[in-house]
N, C-alpha and C positions, 0 to 999 in steps of 0.2 A: 377498483373495476371501472374503467373508464366506459361510458356509454357509447355505444356505436352511432354513426349518423343516422338520424331519424328518417324514416321513408316517409311517402306522402302519406298525407292524412287521412285515417280511415274512419272519420266521422261519417254520418249520415250525408245524404246526397241533397243539399239544399239547392243545389242547381237544377235539379229536376223540376221542382215547382216553380222556379223563377223562370225558367225557358219555356213553360207551356204557353203562356200568353204571347211571348214574342215570337215563338215558332208558328203558332196559330195566324198571327198577323202576316207573318212572311208567306205562309201558305196561301193565304187569300190574296195577298198582293201578287205572288209568284203566279196564281191561277189566272189572274186577271190578264197579266203580261202574256201568259201562254195562249189564252183566248185570242188576245188581239195579235200576237205573232202568228198564231195558225191562220187567222183569216187573211193577214197580209202576205205571208212566206209559204203558206200551204205546207206546213211541216207535218201536219196530220192531227189526230185526235190530242187534245189537252190533257186527257186524263191518263196518268202513268199508271201501268199496270203493275201491280207488286206482287211478289211471290207470297204465297199463303204462309201465315205463320206456323212455324213448326212446333211441335210438343217438345219441351224441354224438362229436364227434371227439376225437382225443386232446388232452389238454391238457398240453402242455409248457412248462416254465419255463426260459428260456435265462438263464445265468448267465456272463457274458463277463468276460474279463481281458485286459488289453493293456499291454505296456511298450514305451515308445519313447524313443529318445535324441534330444534336439532341442538346438538352439542355446541358446535361451531357454525355460526350463519355465514361468516365469511367464507370458510372452506366449502361448505355446502352450496353457497351462491356461485362459487367458482365452478363446482361440478354442475350445476344447473344450466349455467351460461355454456359451458362446452358442449352439454348434450343439445342444446338449441341448435347450436352450429353444426353438430355431426348429424343432426336428423334433416338438415336443409333449410332450417329456419334462419331467423336474424333477431337481434336484440333492438328493443325500442327504449328501453330504460333499465339502468341498474344503479340503484343507490343504497347507501347505509346511513343509520342514524346513530347519534351517541349512546343510545342505550344497547347497541349491537345488533339491532334488527336490520334486515336486508330485504329489499324489494327488487324484484326482477319482472319486467314485462317484455314479452316477446312474442314473435308469430313462429308458429311450427305447423308442420303438415297436418291438415284436419284429420287424415285417417290415423295419424300416430298419436293424436292428442291423449286418449285414454291412456295407453301404454307408457308415455311420457310422463303423465301424472302419476301412475303406478310406481315408476322409478323414482319421483321425487318425493312420494309418501315415503317410499323405504329408507329415505336418508334419516328419518327421525319418527317423530309421532305426529300423524295427520290430525289437524284439528278442524279443518273445513274443507269442502270442495264443492264447487258449484260449475255446472257446464251447461248453461241455458244456451238456446239457439235462436236466432232471429231469422225469419223468412223472408228474403228479398226478391222471391220469384215474380211477383206483380210488379215490382218497380223495374226489375230487369226486362220484362216483357214489354212494358210501355216505352222503355228507353230504346229497345231495339225497333220497335213499330215507328217510332218518331224519327230514328236515324234512317231507316228504309225511306219513309216519305220524304225527308229533306234531301237524300241523297238523288230519288228520283226527279224531285223539283230542280235540283241544281243541274242535273245532267239535261233536262229539258230547256232550261234557260241558257245553258251553253250552246245549244243546237240554235236557240234563236239569236244568241249573239254572234254566231258564224254567219247568220243570214241579214244581219242588222243592215238597214239602209241608209240611216242617218246618225249623225254623232249624238244627238240626244237619245236615240234607242240604245246605242252602245254604252253611254254613260249610265244610264238607268238600269241597264241589265248587269253590267259589271258591279253596280253596287249591291243589287240584289244577290248576286252570286257571292260576293264577298262576305255579306251578312250571314247568308245560309251556311257557307262554308265554316264559319265561326262556330255557328251552332254544331254543325256536324263534329268539328274536332272535339267540342266540349262533351257531346253526348258519347262519342267513341272513348273519350278518357274516363268518363263515369262508367261505362260498361265494363271497361278494362279493370277498372278499380273494383267492381263487384266481383268480378271472376277472381280476382287476386284474394279478396276477403273471404271468398267461399272456399277457395284452395288452401289457404293458410288460416288457421284458427288463432285467435288472439290468447295467450296465456299469461296470467299475472300470479305470481308466487311470493308469498310472504314467509319469510323465515325468522323465527324467534328463538331467542337463547333459553335453553333449558334452565329453569331455575334451581339453584344448588342451596339446599338449607344449611344455615350455619349451626355451630354447636348449640346456641341457645334454642334454636327452632326445634332441632332434634330432641333436646330434653323435653321441651314443651310437648311435642306430639307424643311422646312416650308416657308423659305424665296423664294426659287426655285420655291415651288409649288404657291407662291403668285403671282410671276412674271409670271409664265406660264399663270395664269388666266387673268392677265392685257393685256398680248400680244397675 
């Protein structure tokens, strides 16, 4: 079972913390430029009016793990892979070990996660199931607010650029716009990533081979059972 190409990383968003200080510096610098530009070119107020933040549903990322004992992990693994694709998800990892164990990691529609896990459980004997959720609402809201602020600042600086009177003003504004646009692109990418993670849940399935007792083990279990009846 060859793994499918890996999608973009779904780890937490370290960019968010790193961008806070840089974006704040850009906003301060940009505000100074806006104030100076408004005085020189009469563009109007330097304070960008932002749309009020709208109320959004809680954004929860579900990360599920499941362990099932089956007769044939290889056959069961192929069925799990096929089900992931058929439900609109995709594989992130599919591997097997020498002792016959198979591990499959994929993304599936969050709304179908429970029903998919029920089907997987029906392939054998379920030993473990875990479906915790991580709430990313606060991070998402902060990212959206910062994105709106940066877009408003970029648009105002572009207005100043159109009215720049000297080469020095043009170069300074272009540098600021380029740096702010880089932050905008990064923020938008992380917002899209969070949306994707909330839409598609992570599912990790471990398939273990059912142990078959040999003749000696069967005889030993019979003796233990007989002795338990005598005493």
